[in-house]
N, C-alpha and C positions, 0 to 999 in steps of 0.2 A: 616341064614348065609348070604344070599344075601343082606338082609337089613343092616346087620352090615358092609358088604363090601361097599355098597353104602354110608353109613354114614361116613365111614373112608375116602372114596374118597372126599365126600363133605367137610369134615373138612380139609383135606389136601389142597383142592383147595381154601378154605376160608383163611387158614393160608398163603398160597402162595400169594393170592391177596392182603393181608395186609402187606406182607413182604416188607421191605424197603432196597434198595440197598445202602450199606455203603462202597462200594469199590472205592478207589481213582482211577481216570483215569489219565494215564500218556501217552502223545503222544510221541512216541519214535523218536530218531534221531535229536532232536532239541538242539541247543546251542545258548547262547548269543554270538553275535559277539564280537570281541576284543574291539571295540569302546563302545558297550553297556555295557560291564562289568564295565566300569568306571562311569556309570550313577548312580544317587541316587536310593533309595528304597522308595516305598510308600505302606502303608497299608490303604486302603479305607474301613472304617467301617460304616455300615448302621444299625442303631437301629430303626427298623420299628415302626412308630407311636410315636416316641419320640418328643413331642411337643417342640416348640422353647423355652418355659419358664420352662420346667420340671426341668432342672438342678438347677436353682435358687429356684424354688418353693418347690422342694422336697430335697434340700440340697445334691446334688450328689457331695460329697467332692472331689473325685479324678478328675472327669471331670472338676469341677471348678478350680482345681489346674492346670490341663493341659491347660485350657483356659487362665488362668493368665500367664502361661509360654509362650503361643504362641498367637494365633489369635482366636477371636470369633466374630460372627455377632449377631446383635440384633435379626435377624431371617433370614431364607432362604425361598424364595418364590417358592412353588410347581407349577407345571403345572396343568391345568384343564383336567380331574378331579383329585382332590388331593387324589389319591388312589395309591396303591402299585405298580402295574405293569407299568402304564404310567410314574410314577415318577422315578422309578429305571432305566427304559430304557432311559428316557430323560437325566438323569445324565450320563449314560454310553455312549450315542451317541452325546450329545450336541444339540439334536434336539427336537423340540416340537412334541407331539404325532402324529399330523396329518402329520408330515414330516418323522417320523420314523416307522409308522405303528401300534404301540401299543397304540390305542386310548382309551381303557378302560380295566378293568380287564376281562370283557366279552363283546364281540362286534361281529357284523355280517359283513361279507364281501360280497358285491354284486356280484363280479366276481366269487369268489370261491363258492358262495351260501352255506356257512356254517359259524358256529360260531367259534371264538377263545374263549377258556374258560381257565382261569388261573388255574382252578382245574382239567383240563384234561391233563394228562401227555403227551399223544401222540401229542396233538395240540401244547403244549408249546415247544416241541422238534422239531417242523417242521420249517425249516428256511424260508418257504414261507411267514411267518408272519412278519419277522423282516427286517426293512430297516436300513440304516445308517451303520457306522463302529464302533462297540463298542470299548472301550479303549483296552481291551485285544486282540482283533483282530488286531487293529492298531499296538500294540506293537509287536505281533508275526510277522506281515508283515515286520517289520523293525528289525527282529532278536533280539528282546528283549523278554525274557521269562516272562510269566504271570501265575498267579494261582488264581482260584476262589473257595472260600468256600461259594458258593451260591450267585447268583445274577441273576436277570431276564435276560434270554437269554444265560446264561453261559452253559446250557446243550444242546445247539443248535449249529450246525456247520454253523454259520453265515458267508457268503462268503466262505463257505467250511472250516472254521477254528474254532477249539476249542482252549482254552488256553492250555498250555503244561500240567498243573496240574489242575484238577477240581474234584469236588464231585457232584454226583446227589443229589438234595435236599432231605433231610430226617431229621427226628427228633431223630434218634437213636444214633448218635455220641455225646458223652458227650462234654460239653464245654471245659473241661480240655484236652480231646483228640484233639479237634479242635485247641486249643492254641498250643499244642505240635506239631501238623502238621505244623503250621506256622513256629515254631522254626526250625523244621526239614528242611523245604524248605530253610530257610535262612542260614542253616548250610551246605547246599550243596556246592560243588566246584563252583567257580565263573562262570564257563561256563554253569552250570546247575541251577543256583540260580535265582528264579523269582524276578524281580524288581518291579512288580505291583502285589499286592495281594488284593483281595476283601474279606470281612468278614461280614456276615449277622447275626443280632441278633433280634429275633421276640418277646421276652416276653412282652415288653411294649405295643405293639399293641394288643396282645392277651388279656391282662388285661384291656386295655382301652375299647375294644369292649364289653367285658363281664360285666364289673363293672362300667364303666364310668371314665372320666379323673380325677375326684376328689376323687377316692376311695383309700382305704388302699392298695388294690391289685396293683394299679398303682404305689403307693409309693414304695412298695416292689419290683416291677419289675424294677423301675428306679434304685434302689439301687443294684439290681442284675446286671444290665448292667454296672453300675458304677464300681462295683467290678470286673466284667469280663474284662473291658477295662484296669483297673489297672493291673490285673494279666497278661493280654496279653502284655502290655507295659513292665512290669517287666521281663517277660520271654524273650521277644525280646531283651532286654538289654544284656542278657547273650551271645548273638551272637557277641557282640562288633561291630556291624554294625551301622552306622548312618542312622536310619530309620525315615522317616517322616510319621506322622499319620494324617489322615483326618477323622473326626467323623461327620457323617451326619444322617439325617433321610429322609424318603420319604415324610412324611406329618405329621401333628399334629393330634389332636383328639378333637372333640366337643361333647356336649350332647344335641342334638336337641330334638324336641317334638316327640318321637317315640310312644307315647300313642295315638296320634291323627293324623295319616298319612293322606296325601291328597288322596282323592278317585281318581280313574281313571276318567279323564274328560269325561263328558257326550258327548262332541263333538267328541271324539275319537272313531271311529269304528275300533276296534282291528282286525277285519277280513280283513281290507284293508291295514294294515301296519305290517311290521316286527318290533318288539320292541327290541331295543338294549340298554341295561342299565336299571337302576332303581334307586330309592331313590333320589340321588342328581343331577342326569343328566339322562333324559330319551330321547333317540333318536329314531325317527320314520322313518323307511325306507319304502317308498310307493311301493306297489306291482304294482300299476298303477299310473304313474306320473300325470295323470289327477286329482287324488284325493289330490294332495299336496296343491294347493292354496286354495281350498274351505275348507279343514280341517284346514289349518293355520288360515284363517279368522274366522272360527267358534271358534277355540281355543282362539284366541285373544279376541273375543267378550265375551266368557265365563269368561276369565280372572280369577282373584283371587290371590292366594298366590304363583304364579309362573310367570316367564317370558316365552314368546314364541318367538322363532326365526326361520327363514328359514336359511338354510345353507348359503345362499347368504348374509344375513344381521347380522351374528354373530358379536358381539363386537370385535374390532380389537385386544384388549389385550388378548383375549382367544385363538387366533391363530387356529381357527377351522372353518374358512369360506371355501367356495367353492375353492377359489384360494389357500388355504393352503392344501386342502385335496388330497395329493399326491397319496394316495392308495384307494381313493373312499370309505372310511369307515365311514365318518361322516353322521349322519342322515339328511334326507331332512327337517325334523322339529325337533327342539330341545326344550325341556322343562327344565327350571332351577328353582326349588322351592326357595322361599325366606327363609333365615334362620329365625326361627329354624324349618321350615316345611320341610317335605320330602315326597316322594311318596312311595307307596308299591304296585306297579302294580301286582306283583306276589303273594301278600298276604302271605309273608314269615314272620317268627319270626324275629323281628328287634332287633339288639343289642342295648344296652343302649348307648354305645359310637359310634360315626359315624364320617366320614370325606368324602371328595369328592367335597365339595363346592368350589365356586370361591374364591381363596385366596385373591383377591382384595377386597372382601366384608366380609370375615369371617377370622379374625386373628387366631382363634383357629386351623386352618388347617396349619398354617405356621410350617416349619421344623427348625431343629437346624443345626448349622455349627460351628465346632471347628477344629483347626488345630495346630499342634506343631511339632517341629523337626528342624534339622539344616537348612532347606531351608526356614523356615517361620520366619517372624518378631516376636519379642517378645512384650508382654504387649500391644497388638493392638486390638482395638475394631472398627468394621466396621458396616455400616448400612445394611439393607436388600438388597438382590440381587437374581436374578433368578437362579434356580438350574441348568439350562443348561450351566452356566458358570463353573461348576465343570469340564467339559470336557477340555476346553482350559487351565484351571489351571493345571490339571495333565499332559497334553501334554507338557506344558511349563516346568514343574518341571522335567519331565523325558527326555526332549529334543527330543520328538517325533514330526514328521512333519505330517500335514494332508493337503490334497488338496481339499477335498470335502467341499462344503459350509455347515456350521453349523449355528445354531441360537445363540449359546453362544458367548460371547465376551471376550476380554482379560482384562476387567476392574477389575475383581476379582484378577487375578494373579498379576496385577500391584499394588494392594493394600496390598496383604498379603505376597508375596514372597520377600525375600531379593534380591535386584537387583544386578546382576553380573556386574562387571566392564568389559567393552568391550575394 
């Protein structure tokens, strides 16, 4: 009997540990100000891992039609590393990773003496990691309501503020229910209706990692996202509101040489360094600063299929040098493998599809950008631009003001928004 009771407790605990929270969070007592009720509406959709060329390559008919109706870029340039958390948070804040704190999916903080891990719920919900002012926080500060259906940082009280409506990230809510929730938000009374909504779609990234960017599974995932966006736009149309849509991705996807990963360099004594990152960017944090220069020189001498940098001499376009490192989270030594090589320091199973490389060197990691709606120009094609320009685009569209210095510029908004007469 005791064994049965213990087994029942174990099963209950296991089920509870895998349970996912599907309850919508609503912050009470908030309203749009009278002035904000007159502002436009924006739905920012992110399709994780949707490479810049997938819509054309795999004939995503609805997305191509929306692009023809509005604006599309030849590609959008991610930040380094071209991975999920740094890029979603860069778009949300208009800041490069070294300026907003989210420098990798997994990284070490010297002052806190612990790791941020995108897979650890408790850490991702701790506001100590997040700098900048995300779009939804900026909106709420100015009495404009916002809603998040998943975005990096949206489960966190950044500057003490959540969006008025949000969901903890989970995989249990069906896409049809997610779309219905967006419609429900837009059907609320004007003083309770969110003007900024984020919406996240993961299937293309999942398929790309598991099967590679040229697989049938990715084709199917692209069509799945294409249909989802079409259904979302059709459902939103029933609200009779003039809603603007921005469709982006955080990064693209490549297929590097995962069968022959680079070995841990012989010149690296792993007992003397904390390793932050792996695969496309390996950052070494010295336990004793005296080991930095001699290890750097030894790694440079060993050379091979990777570049070696000190934090002091990182290429300017990467925005990861000592002068950029606002939160002191960049490695003392940084290793960047040459495409199509990658490291596997932790000897883990490597996915077929990968991203994370320098977007200035590897086009496969570039992201997509499409936009349509009453605020956007029609039949407009633009060239590549940095994804930190998404922030000033949305603030301009919604009439939000920001005073903090950001890295994004107004160049994108000038190219794609219909200019108002003054």
